[in-house]
GUDOKOL-817698 format. One record per residue (C-alpha): x, y, z; residue in three letters. Coordinates in nm, 3 decimals, always signed. Layout:
! residues N
       u       v       w residu
       X       Y       Z    ALA
...
This chain:
! residues 634
       u       v       w residu
  -5.163  -3.894  +2.969    UNK
  -4.859  -3.735  +2.801    UNK
  -4.951  -3.463  +2.554    UNK
  -4.869  -3.513  +2.187    UNK
  -4.665  -3.191  +2.189    UNK
  -4.420  -3.351  +2.430    UNK
  -4.386  -3.639  +2.185    UNK
  -4.293  -3.391  +1.916    UNK
  -4.024  -3.254  +2.144    UNK
  -3.880  -3.603  +2.161    UNK
  -3.868  -3.612  +1.779    UNK
  -3.672  -3.285  +1.750    UNK
  -3.329  -3.434  +1.832    UNK
  -3.393  -3.705  +1.574    UNK
  -3.486  -3.443  +1.316    UNK
  -3.166  -3.244  +1.380    UNK
  -2.962  -3.565  +1.377    UNK
  -3.109  -3.655  +1.039    UNK
  -2.996  -3.319  +0.908    UNK
  -2.641  -3.392  +1.024    UNK
  -2.623  -3.762  +0.937    UNK
  -2.411  -3.863  +0.637    UNK
  -2.584  -4.166  +0.485    UNK
  -2.447  -4.511  +0.441    UNK
  -2.233  -4.534  +0.126    UNK
  -1.921  -4.374  -0.020    UNK
  -1.948  -4.348  -0.401    UNK
  -1.633  -4.390  -0.606    UNK
  -1.625  -4.025  -0.709    UNK
  -1.617  -3.916  -0.345    UNK
  -1.251  -3.992  -0.281    UNK
  -1.023  -3.706  -0.181    UNK
  -0.810  -3.556  -0.459    UNK
  -0.473  -3.730  -0.473    UNK
  -0.260  -3.424  -0.546    UNK
  -0.196  -3.087  -0.389    UNK
  -0.246  -2.891  -0.708    UNK
  -0.622  -2.939  -0.700    UNK
  -0.857  -2.694  -0.865    UNK
  -1.180  -2.545  -0.732    UNK
  -1.372  -2.812  -0.922    UNK
  -1.185  -3.090  -0.738    UNK
  -1.252  -2.929  -0.400    UNK
  -1.622  -2.890  -0.482    UNK
  -1.654  -3.254  -0.591    UNK
  -1.489  -3.372  -0.271    UNK
  -1.707  -3.155  -0.045    UNK
  -2.022  -3.273  -0.221    UNK
  -1.919  -3.627  -0.135    UNK
  -1.991  -3.557  +0.233    UNK
  -2.364  -3.570  +0.163    UNK
  -2.357  -3.936  +0.056    UNK
  -2.053  -4.066  +0.242    UNK
  -2.017  -4.226  +0.580    UNK
  -1.872  -3.993  +0.837    UNK
  -1.552  -4.186  +0.914    UNK
  -1.440  -4.246  +0.552    UNK
  -1.516  -3.883  +0.471    UNK
  -1.313  -3.760  +0.771    UNK
  -1.023  -3.989  +0.672    UNK
  -1.030  -3.846  +0.321    UNK
  -1.046  -3.493  +0.463    UNK
  -0.744  -3.554  +0.686    UNK
  -0.549  -3.700  +0.393    UNK
  -0.624  -3.396  +0.176    UNK
  -0.526  -3.154  +0.455    UNK
  -0.201  -3.347  +0.510    UNK
  -0.118  -3.297  +0.142    UNK
  -0.203  -2.927  +0.157    UNK
  +0.011  -2.885  +0.473    UNK
  +0.321  -2.950  +0.261    UNK
  +0.240  -2.672  +0.013    UNK
  +0.402  -2.328  +0.066    UNK
  +0.085  -2.134  -0.018    UNK
  -0.153  -2.308  +0.223    UNK
  -0.180  -1.993  +0.438    UNK
  -0.333  -1.799  +0.149    UNK
  -0.538  -2.088  +0.013    UNK
  -0.902  -2.022  +0.121    UNK
  -0.996  -2.386  +0.052    UNK
  -0.741  -2.498  +0.311    UNK
  -0.906  -2.278  +0.574    UNK
  -1.251  -2.408  +0.485    UNK
  -1.147  -2.776  +0.487    UNK
  -0.972  -2.726  +0.822    UNK
  -1.292  -2.574  +0.965    UNK
  -1.495  -2.859  +0.816    UNK
  -1.276  -3.112  +0.995    UNK
  -1.299  -2.919  +1.323    UNK
  -1.681  -2.926  +1.289    UNK
  -1.686  -3.303  +1.241    UNK
  -1.456  -3.336  +1.543    UNK
  -1.698  -3.115  +1.741    UNK
  -1.430  -2.847  +1.793    UNK
  -1.674  -2.569  +1.719    UNK
  -1.469  -2.271  +1.839    UNK
  -1.174  -2.370  +1.623    UNK
  -1.412  -2.435  +1.336    UNK
  -1.567  -2.088  +1.367    UNK
  -1.222  -1.926  +1.366    UNK
  -1.118  -2.119  +1.056    UNK
  -1.439  -2.030  +0.871    UNK
  -1.392  -1.661  +0.950    UNK
  -1.042  -1.676  +0.801    UNK
  -1.180  -1.799  +0.468    UNK
  -1.142  -1.513  +0.215    UNK
  -1.278  -1.633  -0.121    UNK
  -1.179  -1.462  -0.445    UNK
  -1.455  -1.282  -0.635    UNK
  -1.487  -1.574  -0.877    UNK
  -1.509  -1.836  -0.597    UNK
  -1.884  -1.801  -0.547    UNK
  -1.928  -2.165  -0.443    UNK
  -1.671  -2.122  -0.166    UNK
  -1.851  -1.806  -0.051    UNK
  -2.175  -2.005  -0.029    UNK
  -2.001  -2.275  +0.176    UNK
  -1.859  -2.011  +0.411    UNK
  -2.205  -1.854  +0.453    UNK
  -2.357  -2.196  +0.528    UNK
  -2.086  -2.291  +0.780    UNK
  -2.106  -1.967  +0.981    UNK
  -2.487  -1.945  +0.972    UNK
  -2.533  -2.313  +1.059    UNK
  -2.311  -2.270  +1.364    UNK
  -2.516  -1.967  +1.474    UNK
  -2.840  -2.164  +1.429    UNK
  -2.708  -2.468  +1.620    UNK
  -2.626  -2.257  +1.927    UNK
  -2.990  -2.162  +1.986    UNK
  -3.325  -2.343  +2.020    UNK
  -3.497  -2.085  +1.801    UNK
  -3.386  -1.885  +1.498    UNK
  -3.380  -1.512  +1.571    UNK
  -3.518  -1.272  +1.311    UNK
  -3.177  -1.124  +1.229    UNK
  -3.033  -1.474  +1.177    UNK
  -3.315  -1.569  +0.938    UNK
  -3.255  -1.240  +0.752    UNK
  -2.888  -1.324  +0.714    UNK
  -2.976  -1.672  +0.584    UNK
  -3.220  -1.523  +0.330    UNK
  -2.950  -1.277  +0.209    UNK
  -2.707  -1.566  +0.169    UNK
  -2.970  -1.760  -0.028    UNK
  -3.021  -1.459  -0.255    UNK
  -2.645  -1.433  -0.323    UNK
  -2.615  -1.806  -0.392    UNK
  -2.916  -1.801  -0.626    UNK
  -2.774  -1.499  -0.810    UNK
  -2.442  -1.678  -0.870    UNK
  -2.615  -2.012  -0.934    UNK
  -2.398  -2.181  -0.675    UNK
  -2.405  -2.561  -0.667    UNK
  -2.433  -2.543  -0.286    UNK
  -2.751  -2.334  -0.279    UNK
  -2.941  -2.645  -0.163    UNK
  -2.752  -2.632  +0.170    UNK
  -2.890  -2.286  +0.243    UNK
  -3.242  -2.413  +0.161    UNK
  -3.176  -2.690  +0.416    UNK
  -3.068  -2.424  +0.667    UNK
  -3.388  -2.228  +0.611    UNK
  -3.593  -2.545  +0.661    UNK
  -3.424  -2.607  +0.998    UNK
  -3.477  -2.241  +1.099    UNK
  -3.849  -2.256  +1.031    UNK
  -3.875  -2.600  +1.196    UNK
  -3.715  -2.462  +1.513    UNK
  -3.959  -2.170  +1.502    UNK
  -4.260  -2.411  +1.473    UNK
  -4.333  -2.294  +1.115    UNK
  -4.378  -2.640  +0.967    UNK
  -4.529  -2.520  +0.637    UNK
  -4.223  -2.309  +0.556    UNK
  -3.992  -2.587  +0.677    UNK
  -4.164  -2.829  +0.440    UNK
  -4.142  -2.578  +0.151    UNK
  -3.766  -2.531  +0.188    UNK
  -3.712  -2.903  +0.247    UNK
  -3.867  -2.955  -0.095    UNK
  -3.639  -2.682  -0.235    UNK
  -3.342  -2.853  -0.076    UNK
  -3.429  -3.184  -0.238    UNK
  -3.506  -3.035  -0.581    UNK
  -3.172  -2.851  -0.598    UNK
  -2.951  -3.125  -0.456    UNK
  -2.703  -3.242  -0.727    UNK
  -2.730  -3.602  -0.594    UNK
  -3.106  -3.608  -0.536    UNK
  -3.134  -3.937  -0.728    UNK
  -2.891  -4.100  -0.487    UNK
  -3.072  -4.340  -0.248    UNK
  -2.922  -4.181  +0.062    UNK
  -3.047  -3.835  -0.033    UNK
  -3.392  -3.966  -0.123    UNK
  -3.410  -4.161  +0.202    UNK
  -3.313  -3.854  +0.402    UNK
  -3.577  -3.649  +0.225    UNK
  -3.851  -3.902  +0.302    UNK
  -3.741  -3.920  +0.667    UNK
  -3.749  -3.541  +0.712    UNK
  -4.075  -3.505  +0.519    UNK
  -4.235  -3.767  +0.746    UNK
  -4.123  -3.582  +1.061    UNK
  -4.260  -3.255  +0.926    UNK
  -4.592  -3.423  +0.843    UNK
  -4.597  -3.569  +1.196    UNK
  -4.545  -3.219  +1.338    UNK
  -4.855  -3.110  +1.141    UNK
  -5.050  -3.427  +1.242    UNK
  -5.107  -3.478  +0.867    UNK
  -5.169  -3.853  +0.872    UNK
  -5.220  -3.878  +0.496    UNK
  -4.880  -3.720  +0.428    UNK
  -4.725  -3.930  +0.705    UNK
  -4.857  -4.248  +0.543    UNK
  -4.737  -4.138  +0.197    UNK
  -4.382  -4.060  +0.311    UNK
  -4.374  -4.374  +0.527    UNK
  -4.456  -4.591  +0.224    UNK
  -4.194  -4.413  +0.009    UNK
  -3.925  -4.448  +0.277    UNK
  -4.005  -4.818  +0.330    UNK
  -4.005  -4.901  -0.044    UNK
  -3.669  -4.727  -0.094    UNK
  -3.518  -4.894  +0.216    UNK
  -3.626  -5.237  +0.091    UNK
  -3.498  -5.154  -0.258    UNK
  -3.149  -5.061  -0.136    UNK
  -3.158  -5.330  +0.134    UNK
  -3.084  -5.082  +0.415    UNK
  -3.188  -5.269  +0.731    UNK
  -3.153  -4.966  +0.958    UNK
  -3.373  -4.758  +0.730    UNK
  -3.627  -5.044  +0.719    UNK
  -3.630  -5.063  +1.099    UNK
  -3.672  -4.686  +1.122    UNK
  -3.993  -4.711  +0.917    UNK
  -4.145  -4.924  +1.193    UNK
  -4.085  -4.636  +1.431    UNK
  -4.261  -4.408  +1.177    UNK
  -4.544  -4.661  +1.151    UNK
  -4.590  -4.650  +1.530    UNK
  -4.601  -4.267  +1.516    UNK
  -4.861  -4.287  +1.239    UNK
  -5.086  -4.513  +1.452    UNK
  -5.042  -4.278  +1.746    UNK
  -5.142  -3.980  +1.531    UNK
  -5.458  -4.175  +1.431    UNK
  -5.528  -4.248  +1.799    UNK
  -5.484  -4.620  +1.727    UNK
  -5.255  -4.667  +2.026    UNK
  -5.296  -5.044  +2.042    UNK
  -5.164  -5.085  +1.689    UNK
  -4.868  -4.854  +1.766    UNK
  -4.713  -5.097  +2.017    UNK
  -4.613  -5.381  +1.780    UNK
  -4.413  -5.176  +1.521    UNK
  -4.244  -4.977  +1.798    UNK
  -4.145  -5.300  +1.974    UNK
  -4.012  -5.434  +1.643    UNK
  -3.798  -5.121  +1.595    UNK
  -3.667  -5.144  +1.953    UNK
  -3.581  -5.512  +1.912    UNK
  -3.382  -5.439  +1.596    UNK
  -3.176  -5.168  +1.769    UNK
  -3.121  -5.401  +2.063    UNK
  -3.000  -5.684  +1.838    UNK
  -2.765  -5.450  +1.654    UNK
  -2.642  -5.294  +1.982    UNK
  -2.756  -4.954  +1.857    UNK
  -2.994  -4.868  +2.137    UNK
  -3.025  -4.503  +2.234    UNK
  -3.214  -4.309  +2.497    UNK
  -3.473  -4.192  +2.246    UNK
  -3.561  -4.552  +2.153    UNK
  -3.637  -4.627  +2.522    UNK
  -3.845  -4.311  +2.544    UNK
  -4.044  -4.385  +2.229    UNK
  -4.115  -4.740  +2.351    UNK
  -4.224  -4.623  +2.695    UNK
  -4.435  -4.340  +2.550    UNK
  -4.617  -4.585  +2.325    UNK
  -4.711  -4.797  +2.629    UNK
  -4.825  -4.489  +2.821    UNK
  -5.058  -4.393  +2.537    UNK
  -5.198  -4.750  +2.535    UNK
  -5.243  -4.737  +2.914    UNK
  -4.990  -5.016  +2.967    UNK
  -4.837  -4.835  +3.262    UNK
  -4.635  -5.127  +3.399    UNK
  -4.462  -5.177  +3.063    UNK
  -4.409  -4.801  +3.038    UNK
  -4.254  -4.791  +3.387    UNK
  -4.034  -5.086  +3.293    UNK
  -3.892  -4.916  +2.985    UNK
  -3.843  -4.582  +3.164    UNK
  -3.645  -4.758  +3.437    UNK
  -3.459  -4.960  +3.175    UNK
  -3.367  -4.632  +3.005    UNK
  -3.236  -4.489  +3.334    UNK
  -3.039  -4.808  +3.402    UNK
  -2.900  -4.816  +3.046    UNK
  -2.795  -4.450  +3.068    UNK
  -2.606  -4.520  +3.390    UNK
  -2.401  -4.787  +3.212    UNK
  -2.286  -4.552  +2.935    UNK
  -1.946  -4.380  +2.956    UNK
  -2.087  -4.031  +2.895    UNK
  -2.329  -3.864  +3.133    UNK
  -2.681  -3.828  +2.989    UNK
  -2.969  -3.591  +3.061    UNK
  -3.254  -3.804  +3.209    UNK
  -3.503  -3.524  +3.259    UNK
  -3.749  -3.658  +2.997    UNK
  -3.723  -4.010  +3.138    UNK
  -3.809  -3.902  +3.495    UNK
  -4.088  -3.680  +3.362    UNK
  -4.228  -3.979  +3.171    UNK
  -4.189  -4.201  +3.477    UNK
  -4.381  -3.942  +3.680    UNK
  -4.666  -3.947  +3.424    UNK
  -4.672  -4.331  +3.423    UNK
  -4.689  -4.357  +3.804    UNK
  -4.954  -4.086  +3.814    UNK
  -5.154  -4.277  +3.550    UNK
  -5.127  -4.591  +3.761    UNK
  -5.229  -4.406  +4.074    UNK
  -4.897  -4.460  +4.254    UNK
  -4.858  -4.100  +4.365    UNK
  -4.573  -4.171  +4.606    UNK
  -4.345  -4.298  +4.332    UNK
  -4.486  -4.032  +4.101    UNK
  -4.375  -3.767  +4.353    UNK
  -4.028  -3.922  +4.384    UNK
  -3.994  -3.930  +4.005    UNK
  -4.107  -3.569  +3.986    UNK
  -3.861  -3.475  +4.260    UNK
  -3.582  -3.644  +4.067    UNK
  -3.696  -3.463  +3.752    UNK
  -3.682  -3.127  +3.935    UNK
  -3.332  -3.204  +4.066    UNK
  -3.217  -3.292  +3.716    UNK
  -3.386  -2.979  +3.584    UNK
  -3.200  -2.770  +3.842    UNK
  -2.869  -2.932  +3.755    UNK
  -2.944  -2.885  +3.389    UNK
  -3.013  -2.520  +3.444    UNK
  -2.684  -2.486  +3.629    UNK
  -2.507  -2.666  +3.348    UNK
  -2.688  -2.451  +3.095    UNK
  -2.592  -2.135  +3.281    UNK
  -2.232  -2.255  +3.317    UNK
  -2.235  -2.350  +2.953    UNK
  -2.368  -2.010  +2.858    UNK
  -2.107  -1.840  +3.074    UNK
  -1.839  -2.058  +2.916    UNK
  -1.979  -1.984  +2.575    UNK
  -1.975  -1.612  +2.647    UNK
  -1.620  -1.644  +2.779    UNK
  -1.519  -1.840  +2.470    UNK
  -1.691  -1.584  +2.250    UNK
  -1.506  -1.308  +2.436    UNK
  -1.175  -1.489  +2.395    UNK
  -1.251  -1.551  +2.029    UNK
  -1.336  -1.185  +1.977    UNK
  -1.012  -1.092  +2.153    UNK
  -0.824  -1.325  +1.922    UNK
  -1.007  -1.180  +1.624    UNK
  -0.921  -0.829  +1.738    UNK
  -0.558  -0.930  +1.790    UNK
  -0.551  -1.088  +1.447    UNK
  -0.714  -0.779  +1.298    UNK
  -0.459  -0.558  +1.478    UNK
  -0.175  -0.772  +1.349    UNK
  -0.318  -0.757  +0.998    UNK
  -0.355  -0.381  +1.029    UNK
  +0.005  -0.353  +1.152    UNK
  +0.120  -0.574  +0.868    UNK
  -0.067  -0.357  +0.618    UNK
  +0.078  -0.045  +0.778    UNK
  +0.428  -0.194  +0.772    UNK
  +0.377  -0.289  +0.407    UNK
  +0.274  +0.067  +0.328    UNK
  +0.572  +0.209  +0.520    UNK
  +0.808  -0.033  +0.347    UNK
  +0.649  +0.055  +0.012    UNK
  +0.686  +0.427  +0.083    UNK
  +1.045  +0.380  +0.194    UNK
  +1.112  +0.177  -0.118    UNK
  +0.969  +0.451  -0.340    UNK
  +1.161  +0.718  -0.147    UNK
  +1.479  +0.512  -0.190    UNK
  +1.406  +0.468  -0.560    UNK
  +1.336  +0.842  -0.593    UNK
  +1.656  +0.938  -0.410    UNK
  +1.858  +0.692  -0.619    UNK
  +1.700  +0.827  -0.936    UNK
  +1.773  +1.185  -0.831    UNK
  +2.133  +1.096  -0.742    UNK
  +2.167  +0.917  -1.075    UNK
  +2.037  +1.226  -1.259    UNK
  +2.273  +1.454  -1.065    UNK
  +2.564  +1.215  -1.122    UNK
  +2.481  +1.196  -1.492    UNK
  +2.457  +1.576  -1.510    UNK
  +2.791  +1.621  -1.332    UNK
  +2.947  +1.349  -1.548    UNK
  +2.809  +1.510  -1.862    UNK
  +2.950  +1.850  -1.762    UNK
  +3.285  +1.692  -1.677    UNK
  +3.283  +1.496  -2.004    UNK
  +3.203  +1.809  -2.201    UNK
  +3.486  +1.987  -2.024    UNK
  +3.723  +1.701  -2.110    UNK
  +3.604  +1.700  -2.473    UNK
  +3.649  +2.076  -2.490    UNK
  +4.001  +2.049  -2.351    UNK
  +4.072  +1.762  -2.588    UNK
  +3.941  +1.962  -2.883    UNK
  +4.156  +2.256  -2.778    UNK
  +4.459  +2.027  -2.755    UNK
  +4.379  +1.878  -3.095    UNK
  +4.338  +2.223  -3.243    UNK
  +4.672  +2.330  -3.100    UNK
  +4.827  +2.006  -3.221    UNK
  +4.686  +2.060  -3.572    UNK
  +4.822  +2.413  -3.575    UNK
  +5.158  +2.283  -3.457    UNK
  +5.161  +2.016  -3.729    UNK
  +5.072  +2.273  -3.992    UNK
  +5.351  +2.497  -3.871    UNK
  +5.589  +2.202  -3.874    UNK
  +5.485  +2.115  -4.228    UNK
  +5.533  +2.475  -4.337    UNK
  +5.870  +2.467  -4.167    UNK
  +5.962  +2.147  -4.353    UNK
  +5.861  +2.311  -4.677    UNK
  +6.068  +2.618  -4.590    UNK
  +6.360  +2.387  -4.519    UNK
  +6.316  +2.226  -4.860    UNK
  +6.290  +2.550  -5.051    UNK
  +6.622  +2.693  -4.930    UNK
  +6.787  +2.360  -5.018    UNK
  +6.648  +2.377  -5.372    UNK
  +6.743  +2.743  -5.401    UNK
  +7.093  +2.666  -5.281    UNK
  +7.141  +2.404  -5.555    UNK
  +6.993  +2.633  -5.822    UNK
  +7.223  +2.922  -5.725    UNK
  +7.515  +2.683  -5.724    UNK
  +7.425  +2.577  -6.080    UNK
  +7.398  +2.940  -6.191    UNK
  +7.728  +3.018  -6.025    UNK
  +7.887  +2.738  -6.227    UNK
  +7.763  +2.891  -6.555    UNK
  +7.898  +3.230  -6.461    UNK
  +8.230  +3.079  -6.363    UNK
  +8.242  +2.909  -6.705    UNK
  +8.190  +3.251  -6.863    UNK
  +7.863  +3.143  -7.013    UNK
  +7.685  +3.473  -6.962    UNK
  +7.411  +3.417  -7.217    UNK
  +7.325  +3.077  -7.073    UNK
  +7.348  +3.217  -6.720    UNK
  +7.112  +3.500  -6.812    UNK
  +6.862  +3.258  -6.971    UNK
  +6.899  +3.030  -6.671    UNK
  +6.829  +3.321  -6.438    UNK
  +6.510  +3.410  -6.629    UNK
  +6.389  +3.047  -6.616    UNK
  +6.487  +3.021  -6.251    UNK
  +6.292  +3.331  -6.152    UNK
  +5.990  +3.196  -6.337    UNK
  +6.025  +2.863  -6.154    UNK
  +6.063  +3.035  -5.817    UNK
  +5.740  +3.231  -5.863    UNK
  +5.564  +2.903  -5.942    UNK
  +5.719  +2.725  -5.643    UNK
  +5.634  +3.006  -5.402    UNK
  +5.275  +3.003  -5.523    UNK
  +5.241  +2.624  -5.475    UNK
  +5.403  +2.625  -5.130    UNK
  +5.123  +2.837  -4.996    UNK
  +4.902  +2.526  -5.001    UNK
  +4.922  +2.203  -4.800    UNK
  +4.800  +1.999  -5.100    UNK
  +4.795  +2.075  -5.469    UNK
  +4.664  +1.889  -5.772    UNK
  +4.881  +1.640  -5.947    UNK
  +4.848  +1.856  -6.258    UNK
  +5.014  +2.154  -6.085    UNK
  +5.288  +1.931  -5.947    UNK
  +5.366  +1.795  -6.295    UNK
  +5.374  +2.149  -6.441    UNK
  +5.620  +2.256  -6.171    UNK
  +5.836  +1.948  -6.240    UNK
  +5.849  +2.028  -6.612    UNK
  +5.971  +2.383  -6.540    UNK
  +6.236  +2.248  -6.307    UNK
  +6.357  +1.972  -6.545    UNK
  +6.376  +2.214  -6.839    UNK
  +6.581  +2.451  -6.621    UNK
  +6.820  +2.163  -6.544    UNK
  +6.840  +2.070  -6.914    UNK
  +6.963  +2.424  -6.984    UNK
  +7.228  +2.383  -6.721    UNK
  +7.350  +2.045  -6.845    UNK
  +7.327  +2.152  -7.211    UNK
  +7.058  +1.901  -7.289    UNK
  +7.270  +1.598  -7.206    UNK
  +6.962  +1.409  -7.089    UNK
  +6.600  +1.367  -7.186    UNK
  +6.288  +1.307  -6.976    UNK
  +5.935  +1.172  -7.000    UNK
  +5.634  +1.200  -6.764    UNK
  +5.368  +0.928  -6.788    UNK
  +5.036  +0.964  -6.598    UNK
  +4.890  +0.626  -6.709    UNK
  +4.542  +0.775  -6.769    UNK
  +4.535  +0.907  -6.415    UNK
  +4.296  +1.194  -6.346    UNK
  +4.568  +1.453  -6.272    UNK
  +4.316  +1.733  -6.217    UNK
  +4.143  +1.574  -5.914    UNK
  +4.422  +1.383  -5.733    UNK
  +4.596  +1.581  -5.456    UNK
  +4.957  +1.554  -5.333    UNK
  +5.185  +1.771  -5.117    UNK
  +5.372  +2.038  -5.323    UNK
  +5.740  +1.988  -5.418    UNK
  +5.726  +1.621  -5.308    UNK
  +5.877  +1.468  -5.626    UNK
  +6.128  +1.744  -5.703    UNK
  +6.400  +1.630  -5.456    UNK
  +6.410  +1.280  -5.614    UNK
  +6.429  +1.430  -5.966    UNK
  +6.705  +1.660  -5.849    UNK
  +6.908  +1.368  -5.711    UNK
  +6.874  +1.177  -6.041    UNK
  +7.001  +1.476  -6.239    UNK
  +7.269  +1.595  -5.999    UNK
  +7.412  +1.257  -5.907    UNK
  +7.303  +1.029  -6.191    UNK
  +7.376  +1.232  -6.501    UNK
  +7.676  +1.438  -6.379    UNK
  +7.962  +1.204  -6.479    UNK
  +7.822  +0.982  -6.757    UNK
  +7.952  +0.974  -7.115    UNK
  +7.619  +0.881  -7.271    UNK
  +7.281  +1.053  -7.296    UNK
  +7.078  +1.026  -6.982    UNK
  +6.709  +0.939  -6.961    UNK
  +6.477  +1.040  -6.677    UNK
  +6.135  +0.867  -6.658    UNK
  +5.863  +0.977  -6.416    UNK
  +5.538  +0.773  -6.393    UNK
  +5.220  +0.832  -6.193    UNK
  +4.979  +0.540  -6.150    UNK
  +4.682  +0.453  -5.932    UNK
  +4.678  +0.119  -5.748    UNK
  +4.356  +0.059  -5.548    UNK
  +4.360  +0.333  -5.282    UNK
  +4.720  +0.439  -5.337    UNK
  +4.905  +0.677  -5.568    UNK
  +5.239  +0.526  -5.676    UNK
  +5.508  +0.762  -5.813    UNK
  +5.819  +0.612  -5.975    UNK
  +6.134  +0.821  -6.059    UNK
  +6.367  +0.614  -6.278    UNK
  +6.701  +0.718  -6.437    UNK
  +6.982  +0.548  -6.631    UNK
  +7.254  +0.744  -6.459    UNK
  +7.566  +0.630  -6.277    UNK
  +7.372  +0.420  -6.023    UNK
  +7.602  +0.197  -5.808    UNK
  +7.914  +0.338  -5.978    UNK
  +7.846  +0.671  -5.811    UNK
  +7.907  +0.517  -5.468    UNK
  +8.282  +0.534  -5.516    UNK
  +8.256  +0.907  -5.557    UNK
  +8.087  +0.947  -5.222    UNK
  +7.775  +1.167  -5.264    UNK
  +7.524  +0.878  -5.257    UNK
  +7.680  +0.715  -4.955    UNK
  +7.505  +0.968  -4.734    UNK
  +7.142  +1.015  -4.689    UNK
  +7.066  +1.352  -4.846    UNK
  +6.900  +1.626  -4.649    UNK
  +6.614  +1.636  -4.901    UNK
  +6.523  +1.274  -4.827    UNK
  +6.514  +1.339  -4.453    UNK
  +6.288  +1.640  -4.503    UNK
  +6.065  +1.444  -4.743    UNK
  +6.014  +1.156  -4.494    UNK
  +5.933  +1.400  -4.215    UNK
  +5.673  +1.566  -4.438    UNK
  +5.513  +1.230  -4.513    UNK
  +5.505  +1.142  -4.143    UNK
  +5.343  +1.471  -4.048    UNK
  +5.081  +1.452  -4.322    UNK
  +4.990  +1.084  -4.335    UNK
  +5.159  +0.870  -4.071    UNK
  +5.006  +0.990  -3.742    UNK
  +4.852  +0.647  -3.658    UNK
  +4.962  +0.400  -3.925    UNK
  +5.226  +0.397  -4.193    UNK
  +5.022  +0.508  -4.492    UNK
  +5.294  +0.696  -4.689    UNK
  +5.658  +0.607  -4.752    UNK
  +5.921  +0.589  -5.026    UNK
  +6.193  +0.352  -5.143    UNK
  +6.518  +0.466  -5.318    UNK
  +6.786  +0.223  -5.437    UNK
  +7.010  +0.145  -5.740    UNK
  +6.861  -0.076  -6.009    UNK
  +6.992  -0.430  -6.011    UNK
  +6.895  -0.511  -6.370    UNK
  +7.103  -0.225  -6.526    UNK
  +7.248  +0.121  -6.483    UNK
  +7.066  +0.387  -6.296    UNK
  +6.869  +0.456  -5.983    UNK
  +6.498  +0.418  -5.897    UNK
  +6.289  +0.587  -5.629    UNK
  +5.925  +0.487  -5.560    UNK
  +5.684  +0.695  -5.351    UNK
  +5.360  +0.547  -5.202    UNK
  +5.087  +0.791  -5.099    UNK
  +4.723  +0.753  -4.991    UNK
  +4.492  +0.838  -5.277    UNK
  +4.343  +1.180  -5.208    UNK
  +4.092  +1.341  -5.443    UNK
  +3.941  +1.683  -5.464    UNK
């Protein structure tokens, strides 16, 4: 008779399959995000959908999402892209590619859910590659659980599921059951029928491992009620298989046959038969001592496996056939079945060894790739550092050159400014000398006219008048020499000098003319003008205007302020236009030339700020000269 432990070995693949199966329905919220700018929340919602979705629709949605992310420029640095790519590789059973993708996932510090998913993916792959969970692997799983619990990750339930599988593989059913309960309690969709159904299925298998018939019956009833409620025919049929196991655990082998046959018939009608269904059916007959029926189903299993496209491992079937023949007493066929089982076992061991060698080779190649990738990353980091250092060196050199250039430019600019200041200083000195020269040119001209006047008095034998004239002239000359020492004098001093000069001329012309000076309330004490500027125009009015008239002359001098200008008007009622026939006013006098040059030197370096106008009056006799100066104040 086959031991019950062997039956439990037959249930292990079903248990693992139940952990990987994806349920039967695809809720509306499980669709893949329809844009590439998805957030972490969208990714999490989509990944959670895999627990309640059918495998094919979920894979289609996963491929659609990856196709959208492929068109984004930042996919290489998007850790979700790496995880989703590894998820797809896992579903396609491309485990090496999946492992590489999962290792390339680098979550940000805030992406704790993604870190939990990465931990689950890598640890689940390590657990799936071995029949038992090594101590170091369980330690790593427990550390991952601690991290997920600390960050309150929504995917913590997956790590509980991983712990349950680890303890199940290690024959620790109590711990497996504890963490299965943790898995169910923390699942965000635990009220979903698919999740509840999966929980009842796994709980039943764990109870069967413990031979706890009460728990088996309880979970069987729960699974059947839920399957009927959601009208899941496959789940309903699976409960008949559980019912058969329950009868077998109670040693009621006769009652176990009918529900197991019912389950087998359903799979056969739905064309969903599998090798395990044949084995369970045959094992049930062996336990009930129906050896012929057992032999029939073992042979049917071997025949069915030969018709499948993939090659199957028939070791359990030949072992069961050996037990059935031995139970019947047909030792010849029992020996042949055992021989076939040993041959299969040998081939399996060769395949296992080859598989292990291939796995080691793949692991070696993967490690080589990882090392190459790490070397490339290290080179990239080193190149980045070198480029960064070169950039800073370049910036430093440019900055230093800029400082040196600025320093040299500043020195050169200061040298140019110094030279310019020296030139301006020389130019100012030259202008001052020119102005002094112009004044010295004017003074001899005035002196010449005064001496000529005095000579005329002496020639007319007017000694007393000549003597008085000489005294007044000497007084005027002292005043003029004093004023000519300055570039600018007050308007008050200029008017005082003019009065001395006009009174001297009145003595010469025997008071044949009068004069008036009007300042128009101008502040004569603060306004500045060049010395001896008005005197040449007054001299022309007296010498040329009053010389040949037969009436009393009148000389009017006015000073007025107009905005930012000082306007000086010299007006006389002398000969005017009549004097042209006598010739002296046809020429431009030397005094006018000197006066214009003085104005240009003092005021007209850039713009024409000072000038004068001299012309006969059109409305009557006489001549008028008008001088325009910038308004300067002390």
